[in-house]
C-alpha positions, 0 to 999 in steps of 0.5 A: 221094755218094762224092766228098763222103765222100772230100772229108770224109775229106781235110778231116778229115786237113787240119784239124790241119795248118790249126790248127798253121799258124794258131798259127804265123801268129799267133806271126809276127804278134805278133812282127812287131807288137812289132818294128814298135812298137820301130822306130816309137818311134825313127822317131817320136822322129826325126820330133819331132827334125826338127820341133823343128829346123824350129821352132827355125829358124823361131823364130830367124828370127821373133825376128830379124824381130821385132827388125828390126820393133822397130827400125823401129817405134822409128825410126818412133816417133821420127820420128813424135814429131819430126813431132808436135813440128814440127806443134805448132810450126807450129800455134803459129806459124799460130795466132799468125799467125791472131791477128795477121790477126784483129786486122788484119781487125778494124782494117780492118773498123772503118776501112771501117765508119768510111769508109762512115759518112762516105760515108753522112753526105755522101750524106745532107746536105741541099741547104742543107748541101751548098751551104754545104759547097761554098761553104766548099770554094770559100772563099766562107764559112768556119767551117762544120762541117756539119749537127749530126746528121751530125757524130756517130754513135749506136748503131742501138738509140737511133735513134728516141730521138735522132731524137725527142728532139733537135730541133737535129740539123738545125742547121748548126754554125758557129764564130762569129757572123760565120760564121753571118752570112756563111752567111745572106747567101750563102743569101739571095743565091743564094735557097737557102732558110733554115737555123738555125745553132748558133754554137760560140763562144756555147756555151763556157759549157756546157763545164764541164757537158758534161765533168761525169760524172753519176750517173743514176737507175737507171743509165740512160744520158744521150743525150749520153754515147751520141754518138760524135764526132771533134772535141772542139769539138763537145762543147758543141754536142751538149750544147746540143742534148741537155743531160741528156736520159736514155734509158729502156727503156720508158715505165714506167721513164721515168715513174719517173725523170722524175717522181722527186725529182732535178729535173736529169733531168726530160727522159726519152725511151724507145727507142720514141720516147715523150718526157717533157718538162721541163714534165711533158708526155708525147708519143708514139704515132703510126703511124711513129716518127721515125728516121734524123735522125742517123748510126748506127754504133759509131765517130765520123764523120770530118766533111767530106772531099772526096767523091771522095777519100772514095770512093777511100779507102773503095774502098782500105779495102774492098780491104785488108779483102778482102785481109786476109780472104783472108789470114785464111782462108788462115791458118785453112786452114793452122791446120786443116791443121796440126791435122789433121796433128797429130791424124793424127800423134797417132793414128799415135803412139798406134798405134805405142806400142801396136804396139811393146810388142806386137812386143817381147812377140812377140819375147820369146816367139819367143826363149823358144820358141827357147831351150826348143827348144834345151834339148830338142834333146839329149833328142830326139836321145837319143830317136832312138837305139835302146838296146841292150836294144831293139836286142837285142830286135829282133834276137831278134824277127827271128830268131823271125819267121824261124824261125816263117816257116820252120816255116810254110813247111814245114807248107804244103809238107807239106799241099800234097798234101792241099789238092790232093786237096781241089781235085780232089775239089771239081772232080769234084763240080762236073763230076759232072752234065756240061754238061746239069747245068751248064745246068740249074744255071745255069737254076735260078740264073737262075730263082731270080734272076728269082724274087727280082727278081720278089718284090722288084718285087712288094714294091715295087709293093705299097708303091707301091700302098699309097702311091698309095691313101693319095695318092688318099684325100688327093687326094679329101679335098683335092678335097672341100675344094676343092669347098667352097672353090670353092662359097664362092668362087663365092658370094663372086664372086656377092656381089662382082659384085652389089656391083660392079653396085650400085657401078656404079649408084651411080657412074652416079648420082654421075656424073649428079649430077656432070654436073648439078652442073657444069651448075648450076655453069656456070649459077651462073657465068653468073649470077655473071658477069652479077651481077658485070657488073651490079654493075660497072655499078651501081658505075660508075653510082654513081660517076657519080652520086656524082661528079655529086652531089659536083659539084652540092653543090660548085656549090650551095655555090659558088652559096650562097657567091656569094649570101651575098656578093651579099647582103652587097654589097647590104646594104653598098650599101644602107647607102651609098645611105642615107648618100648620100641623107642627104648629098643631103638636107643639101645640097638641104635636102630630106628626101624624097630616097629612091631607089626600089629597083631590083628588077632590080638586087637580084634579077637575080643571085639569079634567075640562081642559082635558074635554075642550081639548077633546071637541075641538079635537072632533070638529076639527075632525068633520070639517075634514080640509085639512091639506095639505093646510098649506104646500101649503101655506108655499110653496107659502110664500117661493115663495113669499119671493124668488120673493121679493128677486128678486125684491129687486135685480132688484131694486138695479140693476136699482138704480145702472144703474140709478146712472151710467146713471146720472154720464155719463149724468153729465160727458157729460154736464161737458165736453160739457160746458167746450168745449163750453166755450173754443170754444166760447172764441176762436171763439170771438178771431178768428172772431175779428182777421179775420174781424179786429174788429167784434165780434161773440158769441155762446149762449145756447138756454136753459142754463139748458139743452143745449142738448134740444134746441141747440145753437144760433150763433150770429155775429156783423160784423165791424160797424154793429149790432148784427145779426143771422148768417142766416141773413148775406151776403155770405161773412159774412157767410163765415168769420163766418163759418171759424172762427167757424171751426178754433175755433173748430180746436184750441179745437180739431185739425183734421188732414185733412180739405177739403174746396171747394171755401171758398173764392168765396164770399170774397174780396182780403183783406179777402182772404189774411187774411184767406190764411195767417192764414191757412198757418201760424197758422195751422201747425198740420193739412193738408188743401185741398182747391179748389180755383180760387183766386191767393192770396190763392193758391200762398201760397200753398205747392202743386198745383194740376191743373185739366184740360180737353183734348181729352175729358178726365180729367187730372191733373198736380201737381207743387211745387210753391217753385220751381218757386220762386227759378227759379225766383231768379236764373233768376234774378241772371243770369240777374245780371251776364249778366249785366242786371238790377234788373228791368229786373229780376223783369220783368222776374219774373213778366212775369213768374208769369203772365204766371203761373197765366194764366196757372192756370186759363186755367183749371176749378180750381186749387186745393191747398194743404197747 
């Protein structure tokens, strides 16, 4: 206790000294902080100067690098332009070569087709014609041209018409009558058959009629005008064979022409083969129309040429055609390669033209940055230098700090004795109880620590116990729930097992029924096979019986015929006998010369025939044929005929439906192509009007079947190349799409259009163009346009503003025309009050600004034009 009192007295003596030392230490800290702040200001300025110098160096290096990059881009752009120009020249040359080769291929194709036609003509020549042509080659006959049908060609469309209407196609054309006579003698001498000859010298009177051009009814062609031939001397021959025969599309048109007022065109044939003769009779029908009597093709045959030479020439022409096709394919590949290279060059040029301005702007930015840093360097250098006031203040603070630190050291030295006494008294207090007290204190400290740990553990265990109790309650609830679920599942399992058992029983019944059905099927199959065998047997027997019946009927017919002949002979012989008897009576003078009839002679032949008939009837009775099979056969035959009639009716109905389908398909194609042409033309006009100089085009991917592949929309913006719409920018896509919409509107107007921010990607000029077009050119439709561009919605007839207040959406509708009237009234009122026009204009301008601001206060105004 005495030590504690002494310690309190010493600490009371030490307290004023500690307070003085604390105040002194505080003054040292404040002075040091002020000194450090002044020094840090200069250090920060120095760091900023170093950073500025580094930035200046970097900006200069970057500006130099950008300049070098710009020079490289300019050189690359120049080279790219040169390459593009070179590609264009190459493309132009390759396209010219492609056009030339296409002409060569077309010429070679036509020559090969003509040679094939000639080869076909020679191969189709008959035996008589071939023999005559061979004799002509050997010099035995002369003046022979060949079969008329092989000397000309007609389009395949008119094959049936010409084969039906022209009977003289099989005539052999010769020059003179003596040539025809020699040919007839040659055929007779070699027993080659007969032929009809068409003599050209006898047809000279037809030359004027053949050269005459006639105006035909309804513009249908003359069959004579459709024939292609090489030798003009054959013109009269074909005119002799065809005359003024016309070709109509159908029988109705043919009837109108043939029975019309112009008597020159009484003979008309349809492309299907129906013929109306000059007498007015009509022929046609049949299952298979006549065709193939004349050569088919678009060029005239060459006439009669040596077969081997013709085959060699055809082979050479086909080789030339293949070589021309190969060259054309190669030229097209080169054109495609040039087009790809040109497109790649244009894309590279576009990228370079985009990168070059960007690089220039970046270089200018780096140069500007370096210039700014250069201007700030002097200021930063000045900031790094400490001025005289700050330097003097730092010196004062250092002197003050040193003096305060010396005073603080002196105070610590003066209080050292008191602090030593405090430490000694504290040691005496701590060692007052000796080792025993220390051990007890350590034991107390350990027990206290154990108590604290035990209390913490008790608290932890209590918390764990409560948590475990909650977990137990939860588990019990889950167990109860699981028990109920288990009972339910057990019930479901029992039910499912019952269902499975029932299904197994049903499956067994089904399997049994299946086995019974299979057994019945096998039995039925056996019965069917037996029935088929029996039927085949009956059919064989019926065939034998039918054949026997036919043989018997044929024999009976032969016997009856022979009997009739014998009766005729008997009657004739009886007449001859009477005549002979009369002559004998005249010679002898007796009238009783009557020969007794020879019964054996009269009846012998008839008895033989009756005997044969009886034998055949006996043989047929032994065979015991089923005569009901004949009736069954007749019933099957009648059923077959009815089914055949049904088939013919179904075929006719199918043909009618097919005809209707083809008509609708043609109508769809015609209407689509008409609309496509109108829309394409209008699209070009619309795009040129909107873009002030661009061009747009719609192209069919497959011109033969436009519905299979679709349409390609290509656009050429002003001062740019042709591009697909998918490769355009946002604004260019918008203008292209609007042009197509307006072109569709021109073709087939729609009463209502809804457009959502179509002007978002457009500049002021294009927005004004589109807005004025909608306002002025589309009076027959209503447009609902969502827009945030004032030069678009200021043209509207009604404005619907959409805004949100009190967590709900509201709308307000205004009429812009009323605002313009209000502005005019305001201007008039200003003039009456002596105001100037400028003031009225300013008032109107202010009104417009407020209105615009009100519109932009909401999410989006809706324009109704």
